[in-house]
N, C-alpha and C positions, 0 to 999 in steps of 0.2 A: 504494500500500500504506500503510495507516494504521499508527500506532504499535502498537496491539494486534496487528495482522497481522504486523508485524515481530517482535514478541515471540514470537508463535506459531511463526513460521518458526525463530527462534533456539532456542526451547525444544525443538521437535521435532528440531532438528539436534544439540543438546547431549544431551538425554536420549533417546538413540536407540541405534543399533547399536553404538556404542562401548562402553557399559557392559556389554552382554550378550556382546560379542565378546571383550573384552580382560581382563575381571576374572580369569578363570582363568589366562590367560597371565601376568598380573602376580603372582598368587598363587604361581605356579611360581618366580618370581624372588625374591619377598620373604617368602613364608610369611605370618605374622601381621602383617607390616608393610605390607600392601596398602593399608590405610586411610591410612597416613602417605604412601605414594606418591601416592595420590589428592590429598591435601592439598597436597603439593609441586607437583603438576601444576596444580592450580587456581590457586595463587599465581603460577606461571609464566605461565599463560594470562592472568590479570588484568593482569600487567605488560605483556604483549605487546598485549593488547586495548585499552589506553588510547591508545597512539599510533595504532592502527588506527582507533579511534573518532574521533580528532582529524582525521585526514586525510580520512575519509569525511564528516565533518561539514562540512569546508571545501570539499570538492570531490566531492560525491556523483556516482557514475558507475556504469554497468553494466560488469561485467568488471573489477572494481577491481584484482585481482592483476596483470593485464597492464597496464591503463591507467595506474595510478599509477607503476609501474616505468618505463614508456615515457615518460610526460609529465614526470615529476619527476626521473628519473635519466638514462636514455638509451634509445633504441629497442632497442639490442642487449641491454641489461639487461632490458627488457621482454620480449624474445624468450626470454631465459633463464628469466624468471619464468613465461612461458607454458609452456615445456617442463617445468619442475618441477611446475607446476599440472596439466599433462596426466598426468604420472606418478602424481600423487596420486589421480587418478580411478580407478585400479585398486582403490581401496577399495570400489568397487561389488562386486568379486569377494570382498572381505573380508566384506561383509555377506551375500552369497550363501552363502558357506561357513558362516558362523555360523548362518544360517537353516536350512541343511541339518542341522547338528549338533542344533539344538533339535528339529526335526521328527523326527529319528531317535531322540532320547531319548524323545519322546512315544510313538513306535511304530517298531519296527525295520523295518517294511514300507517306510518312507520312506528311500530311498537318499540320503545327504547330497549327493552330486554331482548327482544328477538334480534334487533339490529346488532346489539352487543355480542350476542352468541354467534351470529352469522359471521361477523367480522373477525372475531377471535378464532373461530374454527377455520375460516378462510385463510388467514395468515399462517395458521398451524399447517394446513395442507400445502400451502405454497412453499413454506420453509422445509417441510418434510420432503418435498420433491426437488429441493435445491433451487427453486425458482425465486430467489431473493431479488429485491430490486437492484438492478445494476447501477453502476456509477453514473452513466449517461442519463438513464431514466430518473435517477435520484436528483441529478442536477436540474433537469426540467421540472420535476416536482417542486424542488426548492424555489425555483424561479416563480412558478405559479403561486405557491404559498406566499412568497414575499409580496407579489403583486396584490394578492387578496388582503393581506394585512396592511399594506401601504394604502390601499383604497379605503379601508376602514379608518385608518388614522387621518388621511388627508381630508376626507369628507366629514369625519366625526369631529375633528378639531374646530370646524366651522359651526358646529352645532352645540358645542359645550357651553353651558351657562356659567361663565366664569364669575359673574356677580354673585350668584346664589350657589356656588360650588359647595358640596356637602362638607360638614365639619371633618377635620382630619382625624381626631381621636374621640369619637363619640362614646366609646366604652373604655377609654383609658389606655395608658402606655402598655400595660400587660397584653392586651389584645393585639396591639401593633407588633409586639415581639413574637406573639404566637403566629400571627399571619406571616411575618418574615421567616420564621422557622419553617412554616408550611411551604413557602415559596422557594426555599432552597432546593426543593425537589424539582420545581419548574425551571430553575436557573442552573441546576447542577448537572445537566445532561452531558456536558463535555467530558466529565470524569469517566464516561464509558470508554474513552479512548485508551485508558489504562488497560482495559481488557484486551486490546488489540495491539499492544506494543510490540509483541514478537512477530507481528505480521507486517511491520512497517520497514521501508527501506532506510529511513533516517529518523528513528524515533526521537533522538536527542533534539532535533530541530522541529519535527512535526508536533510532538506532544505539547511543548510549552506554547507554541503559536495557537494550536487548536484549542487548548484548554483555557488559557488566560485571555488571549485576544478575542477568541470566539465568544467567551462569556461576557466581556465588556460590550462588544458590539450588539449581541443579543439583548443585553440589559437595557440599552438605549431604546431598542424597539419595544421591549416589554413595558417600560415606563410610559412611553407615548400611548400604547394601547390601553394601559390602565387608566390614564388620565381621561381618555374618551369614555371608557367603560363606566366610570363613576360619575361623570359630569354631564350626561345628557338627560337621563331619566332620574326620577326619585330613587333613592337607595332601596326602598322597599320593593321596587319593581325589578331590580337587577341583582339583589343579594341572593347568593346561591343559585343563580341562573346562568345559562350559557351566554356567550357574547352575542349570539344571534338575536337575542331579545333587544339589546340596545341597538344593534346594527339595523334591525328592522325599522327603527324609528327614523333613521335619516338616509338610508341607502335606497335607491330605486330598486324595484323588484328584481331586475336582472342582475344588478350589482350585488344585491343581498344574497341571491342564490349562488352567485359566483364566490362570494365571501365564505358561505357555508361549505360549498363543495370544493372550491379551489384553495381556500385558506384553512378553515377549521378542520375539515375532513382529511385533507392531505397532511396537515400537522399531526393528527392522530395516527394516520396510516403510516407515515414515515417513522414516527417514534415507535410504534408497535413493531414495525419491521426490524428496526435497529435493536429493540429489546429481544426479539426472537433470535436475532443474529448473534448477540453477545451473551445471552442468558445462560447458555450451556457451557461456556468456556471454563469457569471456575469449577463446575461440577466434573468436567472431564479431567481437569488437573487433579482433583481430589480422588477420583477413581483410580488414576494412575498411581497415586500414593497408597492405595489400599483401603481407603475409607469405605468404599462400596464395592460390590462384586463387579468384575470387569464386564460382565454381560450387560450391565446397566448402561454402559457407555458404548455399546455396540453401534457400529456405523452401517447404514444401509449399503449393500453392495451395488445397488443400482444407482442411487442418488448421492451416496457419500455423506449422508446426514445422520446425526445421532437420534434415531427415531424414538427410543425410549425416553431420553431426556426431553425431547421436544414434547412428547406426550405429557410428561410431568408438568412442563410449563403451561400446556393447554389446560390441564385440570386446575392448576393454581390460578390461572386467569379466569376460568369460568366460575370458580367457587364463590367469590364475592358477588358476582353478577346474579347467579341463581339464588344466592342466599338473601338477595335484596339489601345488601349493605349500602347505607347512604354514601353518596360520593364524598362528602366532607369528612366523614369518619374514616373511610378507606384511605383518603389522602393523608389524614393525620397519622394513621398507623404506618403507612408506607414511608412517609417523610420521617417519622420518628425513628424507625429502624435504620434508615439510610444514614442518619447521623452517627450511628455506631460504626458503620463502615468507614466513614470519614476518619474517625478517631483511630481505628486500627491501622489504616494505611499510612496516615501521617506519622504515627509513632514508628511504624516500620521504616519510614524514610529516614528518621533520625538514627535508628539502629544501624542502618546500612553504612553510614559514614564512619562508624566505629568498628563494626564487624568486618566490613569489606572496604577498607580505605583505598585499595587498589581500584575497585570499581568506581568509587566516589571521585577519585582524582581524574580518572579517564572520562568521566561523564561530560558530554557537551554542555549540559545545563546543570549547574550545582550552586549551592548556597553557602555563604559564610557561616561559621558556627554560631555566632550571636544571632544572626537573622534566622537561621534554621531553628534554634531553640525557641526563639520568640514566637515564630509562626506555629510551631508544634504546641506550645503551651497555650497560646491564645486560641488557636483553632480547635484544640481538644476541649478546652473549657467551654467555648461557645457551643460546640456540637453536643456535648454532654448536657448542657443546660437546655438546649433546644429539644433534645430527645425527651428529657423529663417534662418539658412544657407541653409538647405535643401529646405524649402518651397519657399524661395526667389530666389534660383539659379536653382533648378532642376525641378520645377513644372510650367507648362504653365498656362496662364491666364484662359483658359477654365476649367482646373482642379481646380484651386482655386475658380472659380465661382461655380463649382459643389459642392465643400466642403462648400462654404458659403451658398448655397441654402439648403443643408442638415442640416447645423447648425441652420439656421433660422427655418426650419420645426421642428427640435428637440426642439428648444426654445419655440415655440408656444405650442407644445404638452406638454412640461414640465410645462409651465404656467397653462395649463388647469388641469393637473393631480396633481400638488403639493398639493392642499388642501386635496385631498384624501390620499396622502402619509402621511401628518401630522396626519390625523386621524388614519391611520394604525399604525404608530409608537407610537402615544399616547396610543392607545388601548393595544399595546404590552407592554408598560411600566406599565400600570395599571394591566395587567394580570400577569406579571412576576416580577414586582417590579424593573425592569431594562430595559433600552433601548438597552442593549448590547447583547441581545439574538441574536444568529446567525440566519440569514435569513433561513427560511425553518424549524426552530425548533418549530414554532407556526403556528397556522392557519392564523395568521395575521388579 
C-alpha cells in the first residue's frame, strides 16, 4: 500500500459513518456546543495519534492493536487488547442502524432494521468473496461523499440562524466532555491505519501523514457540518436525529436525496467496508500465537478470505441491531471500549523505545523522550477518564452486564489457552532467536 493509498484508507475511515451516526447524539448532549465537542475530540485524537504513529513507524505490523500489546507489554495484555478490539467491532451494527435511519428518512417504505440487516449481510458476503472496494472505486466514492457534505455545508451555512444560535452548554460542562469523548470515535478513524502497517511500502512516512494530517483536515469538515446541524432547526427537532432531518429543511429535493445517498450512505458504506477489511487482522495474529484453534483462522481456498472470522464479525454486527439497542447507547459503549485500546497502544509505544532502542532509533518518525512521556501520560489519562465517563453515563445496566459476561467468558478461555500460547512463543524464540518475529512470519 502506497502513501496515497494509506491516506485514502484513513480519510474514508475518518470521514465516514461516525459523523453521520453521532452528530445528532452529540447535539442531544451539548445543544449548540456540538462544534466545540468536535474540536475537543480532534485535539484528543491528535494527542493519542502521535504515539500511535511513532510505534507503527518503528515496528510496522498487521494487527497492531494485538501485536504491539503482546510484543511490547505482555501476551496477556495483548489478549486483553484483542478482547477490547473485538468488542469495538460491534460498531458494524452502529453503522447499520445509522444507514437504516437515513434510508427511512428518505422514504418510510425502508424499515430501519431491515435496511441495517441487509447492508451488514451484504458487506459480509462481499468481503467473504474478496470483493472489497478497490482503491479507484474508493477514490470516486470519497469524491462523491465530499461533494455531498460540501453541499450540505455551503447551503446550510446560509440558513443558520446565527442570532438565535442555541446555547453552547445547556446541560453543563460535564455533558460537553461526555459528547467529546463520544466523538473521539467519529474522529479517530485514522488509527485503523495501524492495523495495516505491515502492508505499506513506506509506513514511516504514510502513517504519520495519514493519521495526524488526515485527522486535522477531517476535523475542519466535521466542525463546519456540526455548526449547520445545530443552527438551522430547534434543538428538539435535531437531537438524536440523523443529519437528513436538518438537510431536508434547506436542501432542494434532488440535492437532499443526493446528500443522503451520495454523502451519508457512502460514508456509512465506506466505513463499514474498511471495518470488515481490518477487523480480522488482530484476530489472525492472535490465532497465530495460539490463543485460538488454527481452524478459526482458516482462509477460503477460492477467495482467500478468513470466512470464519468474517462470520464472527457478521454476528457481532447484527447482534445490537436485532436486539434493538438504541444508537446513542451503542455509540457510548463502543466509544468507551475504544478508549482502552488507545491506552494500551500508546503505552506500548513508550515500551518500544526502551525494549527495542534499535528499532526506535531507525524509525523514520520518532519522538523525544520528554515529548513521548508527556503524550503517553496525558493521552492515557484522558482516555481512561473518557472511558469511565462514557460507560458510567451513557450505557445501561443490561449492556454493562452483557460486557461483563463476555469479559468473564474471555477470561476463562484465556486461562485455558495461555499455557499453549507460552509454548508457541517459546518455540518461536528458539527457532528464530527472537520473540519479536511478527505474527504470521513463522509456522508458530
